[in-house]
N, CA, C and O atoms as a GROMACS GRO file, in nm:
protein
  360
    1MET      N    1   0.128  -0.128  -0.013
    1MET     CA    2  -0.024  -0.010   0.012
    1MET      C    3   0.093   0.082   0.022
    1MET      O    4   0.198   0.055   0.080
    2ASN      N    5   0.059   0.225  -0.057
    2ASN     CA    6   0.155   0.339  -0.066
    2ASN      C    7   0.090   0.435   0.047
    2ASN      O    8  -0.019   0.480   0.081
    3SER      N    9   0.253   0.437   0.091
    3SER     CA   10   0.298   0.533   0.234
    3SER      C   11   0.187   0.609   0.241
    3SER      O   12   0.098   0.589   0.324
    4GLN      N   13   0.187   0.714   0.142
    4GLN     CA   14   0.076   0.817   0.182
    4GLN      C   15  -0.008   0.815   0.209
    4GLN      O   16  -0.045   0.884   0.304
    5LEU      N   17  -0.124   0.699   0.114
    5LEU     CA   18  -0.252   0.603   0.154
    5LEU      C   19  -0.235   0.632   0.309
    5LEU      O   20  -0.283   0.717   0.385
    6LEU      N   21  -0.169   0.551   0.321
    6LEU     CA   22  -0.157   0.485   0.470
    6LEU      C   23  -0.131   0.593   0.590
    6LEU      O   24  -0.182   0.575   0.701
    7THR      N   25  -0.056   0.695   0.564
    7THR     CA   26   0.010   0.795   0.619
    7THR      C   27  -0.200   0.922   0.663
    7THR      O   28  -0.243   0.996   0.751
    8TRP      N   29  -0.233   0.881   0.571
    8TRP     CA   30  -0.369   0.964   0.518
    8TRP      C   31  -0.471   0.901   0.613
    8TRP      O   32  -0.540   0.985   0.671
    9ILE      N   33  -0.490   0.802   0.636
    9ILE     CA   34  -0.559   0.683   0.701
    9ILE      C   35  -0.589   0.706   0.822
    9ILE      O   36  -0.692   0.750   0.874
   10VAL      N   37  -0.459   0.664   0.875
   10VAL     CA   38  -0.408   0.675   0.996
   10VAL      C   39  -0.448   0.825   1.042
   10VAL      O   40  -0.526   0.818   1.137
   11SER      N   41  -0.428   0.919   1.017
   11SER     CA   42  -0.392   1.036   1.044
   11SER      C   43  -0.559   1.126   1.074
   11SER      O   44  -0.586   1.222   1.146
   12LEU      N   45  -0.664   1.023   0.960
   12LEU     CA   46  -0.820   1.071   1.034
   12LEU      C   47  -0.841   1.012   1.121
   12LEU      O   48  -0.960   1.013   1.150
   13GLY      N   49  -0.737   0.912   1.230
   13GLY     CA   50  -0.836   0.878   1.307
   13GLY      C   51  -0.936   0.825   1.392
   13GLY      O   52  -0.967   0.707   1.376
   14ALA      N   53  -1.007   0.913   1.504
   14ALA     CA   54  -1.162   0.792   1.498
   14ALA      C   55  -1.274   0.838   1.359
   14ALA      O   56  -1.382   0.781   1.346
   15TRP      N   57  -1.239   0.920   1.286
   15TRP     CA   58  -1.306   0.963   1.190
   15TRP      C   59  -1.333   0.798   1.063
   15TRP      O   60  -1.433   0.758   1.003
   16ASN      N   61  -1.248   0.767   1.068
   16ASN     CA   62  -1.239   0.647   0.990
   16ASN      C   63  -1.350   0.530   1.074
   16ASN      O   64  -1.401   0.484   0.973
   17TRP      N   65  -1.400   0.475   1.159
   17TRP     CA   66  -1.558   0.411   1.203
   17TRP      C   67  -1.672   0.499   1.146
   17TRP      O   68  -1.775   0.444   1.107
   18PHE      N   69  -1.660   0.613   1.141
   18PHE     CA   70  -1.759   0.713   1.106
   18PHE      C   71  -1.782   0.638   0.923
   18PHE      O   72  -1.866   0.560   0.879
   19ILE      N   73  -1.673   0.703   0.861
   19ILE     CA   74  -1.676   0.703   0.738
   19ILE      C   75  -1.745   0.528   0.677
   19ILE      O   76  -1.839   0.496   0.605
   20LEU      N   77  -1.624   0.440   0.765
   20LEU     CA   78  -1.624   0.312   0.780
   20LEU      C   79  -1.856   0.265   0.784
   20LEU      O   80  -1.907   0.172   0.721
   21ALA      N   81  -1.921   0.347   0.858
   21ALA     CA   82  -2.046   0.297   0.901
   21ALA      C   83  -2.110   0.399   0.774
   21ALA      O   84  -2.204   0.344   0.714
   22ALA      N   85  -2.092   0.468   0.749
   22ALA     CA   86  -2.168   0.553   0.639
   22ALA      C   87  -2.127   0.449   0.482
   22ALA      O   88  -2.217   0.413   0.406
   23LEU      N   89  -2.045   0.429   0.468
   23LEU     CA   90  -2.011   0.332   0.366
   23LEU      C   91  -2.099   0.208   0.374
   23LEU      O   92  -2.148   0.156   0.274
   24LEU      N   93  -2.118   0.162   0.506
   24LEU     CA   94  -2.219   0.057   0.546
   24LEU      C   95  -2.345   0.043   0.517
   24LEU      O   96  -2.408  -0.056   0.480
   25PHE      N   97  -2.392   0.201   0.548
   25PHE     CA   98  -2.488   0.212   0.545
   25PHE      C   99  -2.517   0.238   0.468
   25PHE      O  100  -2.640   0.231   0.467
   26LEU      N  101  -2.460   0.290   0.338
   26LEU     CA  102  -2.496   0.275   0.157
   26LEU      C  103  -2.531   0.156   0.146
   26LEU      O  104  -2.644   0.117   0.116
   27LEU      N  105  -2.431   0.086   0.170
   27LEU     CA  106  -2.426  -0.084   0.105
   27LEU      C  107  -2.584  -0.135   0.151
   27LEU      O  108  -2.647  -0.212   0.078
   28GLU      N  109  -2.632  -0.090   0.260
   28GLU     CA  110  -2.726  -0.159   0.309
   28GLU      C  111  -2.891  -0.117   0.200
   28GLU      O  112  -2.970  -0.177   0.127
   29ILE      N  113  -2.865   0.046   0.261
   29ILE     CA  114  -2.952   0.090   0.120
   29ILE      C  115  -2.945   0.035   0.027
   29ILE      O  116  -3.054   0.020  -0.028
   30LEU      N  117  -2.842  -0.017  -0.035
   30LEU     CA  118  -2.812  -0.036  -0.199
   30LEU      C  119  -2.849  -0.175  -0.177
   30LEU      O  120  -2.928  -0.190  -0.270
   31ALA      N  121  -2.844  -0.300  -0.110
   31ALA     CA  122  -2.871  -0.414  -0.119
   31ALA      C  123  -2.951  -0.473   0.057
   31ALA      O  124  -2.891  -0.506   0.158
   32PRO      N  125  -3.074  -0.467   0.036
   32PRO     CA  126  -3.112  -0.432   0.180
   32PRO      C  127  -3.108  -0.581   0.273
   32PRO      O  128  -3.134  -0.686   0.215
   33GLY      N  129  -3.088  -0.581   0.360
   33GLY     CA  130  -3.082  -0.760   0.421
   33GLY      C  131  -3.073  -0.718   0.572
   33GLY      O  132  -3.137  -0.763   0.667
   34SER      N  133  -2.991  -0.635   0.571
   34SER     CA  134  -2.996  -0.568   0.722
   34SER      C  135  -2.844  -0.635   0.813
   34SER      O  136  -2.817  -0.612   0.931
   35PHE      N  137  -2.797  -0.686   0.757
   35PHE     CA  138  -2.656  -0.714   0.788
   35PHE      C  139  -2.575  -0.643   0.804
   35PHE      O  140  -2.512  -0.630   0.909
   36MET      N  141  -2.551  -0.556   0.660
   36MET     CA  142  -2.456  -0.449   0.694
   36MET      C  143  -2.507  -0.316   0.774
   36MET      O  144  -2.435  -0.217   0.765
   37LEU      N  145  -2.627  -0.305   0.852
   37LEU     CA  146  -2.660  -0.256   0.917
   37LEU      C  147  -2.657  -0.294   1.062
   37LEU      O  148  -2.655  -0.191   1.130
   38TRP      N  149  -2.656  -0.416   1.145
   38TRP     CA  150  -2.513  -0.451   1.218
   38TRP      C  151  -2.432  -0.354   1.191
   38TRP      O  152  -2.443  -0.232   1.206
   39LEU      N  153  -2.341  -0.427   1.145
   39LEU     CA  154  -2.202  -0.358   1.125
   39LEU      C  155  -2.164  -0.242   1.087
   39LEU      O  156  -2.049  -0.238   1.041
   40ALA      N  157  -2.242  -0.108   1.092
   40ALA     CA  158  -2.229   0.002   1.090
   40ALA      C  159  -2.260   0.054   1.245
   40ALA      O  160  -2.189   0.136   1.303
   41LEU      N  161  -2.387  -0.013   1.306
   41LEU     CA  162  -2.388   0.012   1.444
   41LEU      C  163  -2.284   0.027   1.505
   41LEU      O  164  -2.260   0.127   1.572
   42SER      N  165  -2.203  -0.077   1.490
   42SER     CA  166  -2.098  -0.146   1.553
   42SER      C  167  -1.996  -0.029   1.501
   42SER      O  168  -1.918   0.002   1.591
   43ALA      N  169  -1.980   0.029   1.405
   43ALA     CA  170  -1.858   0.127   1.348
   43ALA      C  171  -1.885   0.275   1.426
   43ALA      O  172  -1.796   0.336   1.486
   44ILE      N  173  -1.979   0.304   1.418
   44ILE     CA  174  -2.076   0.377   1.521
   44ILE      C  175  -2.055   0.382   1.633
   44ILE      O  176  -2.034   0.499   1.665
   45LEU      N  177  -2.048   0.292   1.744
   45LEU     CA  178  -1.991   0.283   1.891
   45LEU      C  179  -1.855   0.254   1.863
   45LEU      O  180  -1.800   0.364   1.858
   46VAL      N  181  -1.789   0.185   1.846
   46VAL     CA  182  -1.653   0.193   1.814
   46VAL      C  183  -1.618   0.340   1.805
   46VAL      O  184  -1.582   0.412   1.898
   47GLY      N  185  -1.635   0.370   1.688
   47GLY     CA  186  -1.636   0.537   1.678
   47GLY      C  187  -1.648   0.663   1.791
   47GLY      O  188  -1.572   0.755   1.820
   48ALA      N  189  -1.747   0.633   1.829
   48ALA     CA  190  -1.791   0.696   1.949
   48ALA      C  191  -1.672   0.705   2.035
   48ALA      O  192  -1.602   0.804   2.055
   49ILE      N  193  -1.659   0.572   2.090
   49ILE     CA  194  -1.572   0.554   2.172
   49ILE      C  195  -1.455   0.618   2.186
   49ILE      O  196  -1.420   0.701   2.270
   50SER      N  197  -1.361   0.541   2.037
   50SER     CA  198  -1.265   0.646   2.021
   50SER      C  199  -1.236   0.767   2.023
   50SER      O  200  -1.121   0.795   2.056
   51THR      N  201  -1.319   0.863   1.992
   51THR     CA  202  -1.313   0.980   2.008
   51THR      C  203  -1.293   1.047   2.130
   51THR      O  204  -1.260   1.165   2.142
   52ALA      N  205  -1.322   0.942   2.246
   52ALA     CA  206  -1.297   0.932   2.411
   52ALA      C  207  -1.183   0.897   2.428
   52ALA      O  208  -1.096   0.970   2.473
   53VAL      N  209  -1.172   0.813   2.404
   53VAL     CA  210  -1.043   0.681   2.472
   53VAL      C  211  -0.951   0.666   2.318
   53VAL      O  212  -0.995   0.659   2.202
   54VAL      N  213  -0.823   0.664   2.365
   54VAL     CA  214  -0.704   0.570   2.291
   54VAL      C  215  -0.696   0.446   2.288
   54VAL      O  216  -0.712   0.386   2.394
   55TRP      N  217  -0.674   0.389   2.196
   55TRP     CA  218  -0.692   0.258   2.220
   55TRP      C  219  -0.586   0.210   2.053
   55TRP      O  220  -0.552   0.270   1.951
   56SER      N  221  -0.568   0.076   2.109
   56SER     CA  222  -0.481   0.003   1.995
   56SER      C  223  -0.600  -0.028   1.892
   56SER      O  224  -0.720  -0.018   1.917
   57TRP      N  225  -0.541  -0.069   1.773
   57TRP     CA  226  -0.630  -0.087   1.652
   57TRP      C  227  -0.647  -0.215   1.658
   57TRP      O  228  -0.697  -0.270   1.560
   58GLN      N  229  -0.609  -0.294   1.776
   58GLN     CA  230  -0.624  -0.509   1.836
   58GLN      C  231  -0.763  -0.509   1.886
   58GLN      O  232  -0.856  -0.584   1.856
   59ALA      N  233  -0.754  -0.345   2.019
   59ALA     CA  234  -0.874  -0.362   2.101
   59ALA      C  235  -1.024  -0.271   2.033
   59ALA      O  236  -1.139  -0.286   2.075
   60GLN      N  237  -0.985  -0.190   1.936
   60GLN     CA  238  -1.062  -0.167   1.821
   60GLN      C  239  -1.121  -0.268   1.761
   60GLN      O  240  -1.243  -0.274   1.750
   61LEU      N  241  -1.049  -0.351   1.720
   61LEU     CA  242  -1.134  -0.463   1.642
   61LEU      C  243  -1.178  -0.561   1.720
   61LEU      O  244  -1.248  -0.640   1.657
   62ILE      N  245  -1.163  -0.590   1.849
   62ILE     CA  246  -1.233  -0.690   1.952
   62ILE      C  247  -1.349  -0.591   1.961
   62ILE      O  248  -1.432  -0.630   1.879
   63ALA      N  249  -1.395  -0.472   2.027
   63ALA     CA  250  -1.464  -0.392   2.056
   63ALA      C  251  -1.567  -0.416   1.929
   63ALA      O  252  -1.686  -0.446   1.937
   64SER      N  253  -1.507  -0.400   1.838
   64SER     CA  254  -1.625  -0.359   1.716
   64SER      C  255  -1.657  -0.503   1.700
   64SER      O  256  -1.774  -0.523   1.732
   65THR      N  257  -1.581  -0.635   1.653
   65THR     CA  258  -1.632  -0.781   1.670
   65THR      C  259  -1.784  -0.793   1.798
   65THR      O  260  -1.900  -0.817   1.764
   66GLY      N  261  -1.743  -0.770   1.923
   66GLY     CA  262  -1.841  -0.802   2.043
   66GLY      C  263  -1.963  -0.720   1.990
   66GLY      O  264  -2.074  -0.772   1.978
   67SER      N  265  -1.938  -0.595   1.961
   67SER     CA  266  -2.074  -0.485   1.952
   67SER      C  267  -2.115  -0.553   1.832
   67SER      O  268  -2.238  -0.549   1.831
   68MET      N  269  -2.073  -0.613   1.731
   68MET     CA  270  -2.150  -0.613   1.582
   68MET      C  271  -2.213  -0.770   1.666
   68MET      O  272  -2.330  -0.785   1.630
   69MET      N  273  -2.187  -0.840   1.724
   69MET     CA  274  -2.204  -1.023   1.744
   69MET      C  275  -2.319  -0.967   1.860
   69MET      O  276  -2.415  -1.043   1.878
   70THR      N  277  -2.316  -0.874   1.917
   70THR     CA  278  -2.441  -0.780   2.015
   70THR      C  279  -2.531  -0.782   1.938
   70THR      O  280  -2.611  -0.875   1.924
   71PHE      N  281  -2.527  -0.664   1.869
   71PHE     CA  282  -2.631  -0.598   1.759
   71PHE      C  283  -2.714  -0.720   1.649
   71PHE      O  284  -2.829  -0.741   1.610
   72TRP      N  285  -2.597  -0.772   1.632
   72TRP     CA  286  -2.646  -0.891   1.544
   72TRP      C  287  -2.764  -0.998   1.604
   72TRP      O  288  -2.875  -1.023   1.558
   73PHE      N  289  -2.712  -1.038   1.698
   73PHE     CA  290  -2.830  -1.178   1.758
   73PHE      C  291  -2.855  -1.091   1.885
   73PHE      O  292  -2.817  -1.166   1.975
   74GLY      N  293  -2.891  -0.992   1.932
   74GLY     CA  294  -2.974  -0.903   1.963
   74GLY      C  295  -3.010  -1.032   2.164
   74GLY      O  296  -2.934  -1.091   2.242
   75ASP      N  297  -3.172  -1.009   2.154
   75ASP     CA  298  -3.172  -1.064   2.285
   75ASP      C  299  -3.125  -1.233   2.249
   75ASP      O  300  -3.095  -1.283   2.358
   76SER      N  301  -3.112  -1.310   2.167
   76SER     CA  302  -3.111  -1.473   2.166
   76SER      C  303  -2.944  -1.450   2.105
   76SER      O  304  -2.899  -1.468   1.991
   77ALA      N  305  -2.871  -1.400   2.238
   77ALA     CA  306  -2.732  -1.403   2.228
   77ALA      C  307  -2.618  -1.499   2.296
   77ALA      O  308  -2.496  -1.488   2.312
   78SER      N  309  -2.734  -1.620   2.333
   78SER     CA  310  -2.658  -1.695   2.399
   78SER      C  311  -2.535  -1.764   2.340
   78SER      O  312  -2.542  -1.765   2.217
   79TRP      N  313  -2.447  -1.811   2.378
   79TRP     CA  314  -2.363  -1.862   2.290
   79TRP      C  315  -2.416  -2.016   2.208
   79TRP      O  316  -2.405  -2.033   2.086
   80PRO      N  317  -2.478  -2.123   2.311
   80PRO     CA  318  -2.561  -2.221   2.220
   80PRO      C  319  -2.609  -2.176   2.104
   80PRO      O  320  -2.576  -2.252   2.013
   81ASN      N  321  -2.684  -2.069   2.060
   81ASN     CA  322  -2.818  -2.039   2.016
   81ASN      C  323  -2.694  -1.964   1.892
   81ASN      O  324  -2.734  -1.957   1.776
   82ALA      N  325  -2.583  -1.924   1.917
   82ALA     CA  326  -2.522  -1.804   1.817
   82ALA      C  327  -2.436  -1.945   1.743
   82ALA      O  328  -2.436  -1.964   1.622
   83LEU      N  329  -2.374  -2.024   1.828
   83LEU     CA  330  -2.304  -2.139   1.728
   83LEU      C  331  -2.387  -2.200   1.663
   83LEU      O  332  -2.342  -2.230   1.552
   84MET      N  333  -2.501  -2.238   1.681
   84MET     CA  334  -2.591  -2.324   1.633
   84MET      C  335  -2.639  -2.244   1.516
   84MET      O  336  -2.677  -2.301   1.415
   85TYR      N  337  -2.639  -2.130   1.525
   85TYR     CA  338  -2.678  -2.007   1.389
   85TYR      C  339  -2.543  -2.009   1.302
   85TYR      O  340  -2.547  -2.059   1.190
   86LEU      N  341  -2.451  -1.968   1.341
   86LEU     CA  342  -2.300  -1.981   1.276
   86LEU      C  343  -2.298  -2.109   1.249
   86LEU      O  344  -2.288  -2.104   1.372
   87SER      N  345  -2.296  -2.234   1.211
   87SER     CA  346  -2.300  -2.333   1.164
   87SER      C  347  -2.359  -2.386   1.063
   87SER      O  348  -2.333  -2.470   0.978
   88ALA      N  349  -2.470  -2.296   1.099
   88ALA     CA  350  -2.590  -2.352   0.964
   88ALA      C  351  -2.552  -2.226   0.870
   88ALA      O  352  -2.627  -2.198   0.776
   89MET      N  353  -2.457  -2.165   0.891
   89MET     CA  354  -2.450  -2.076   0.765
   89MET      C  355  -2.357  -2.158   0.643
   89MET      O  356  -2.338  -2.113   0.530
   90LYS      N  357  -2.309  -2.279   0.690
   90LYS     CA  358  -2.165  -2.254   0.623
   90LYS      C  359  -2.234  -2.346   0.480
   90LYS      O  360  -2.164  -2.365   0.380
   0.00000   0.00000   0.00000
């Protein structure tokens, strides 16, 4: 990847998450199915936290994945149900 592009992306900071959320919302509008909606909500949540807290990209990735799983599975977020759902997607 071009070093100038990478430097520009890093310089955006927490705005990266809000830009990703906007792109995911746009994808949800163009191809509805409610999957991108949960990813976008997760990106907004992590972006909002990232504006107040300085944390590593690894922690941001874990927070994004965790919040996406919570939004996606909702009230049925018990692990047996989630694992059964994921295994059925193969």
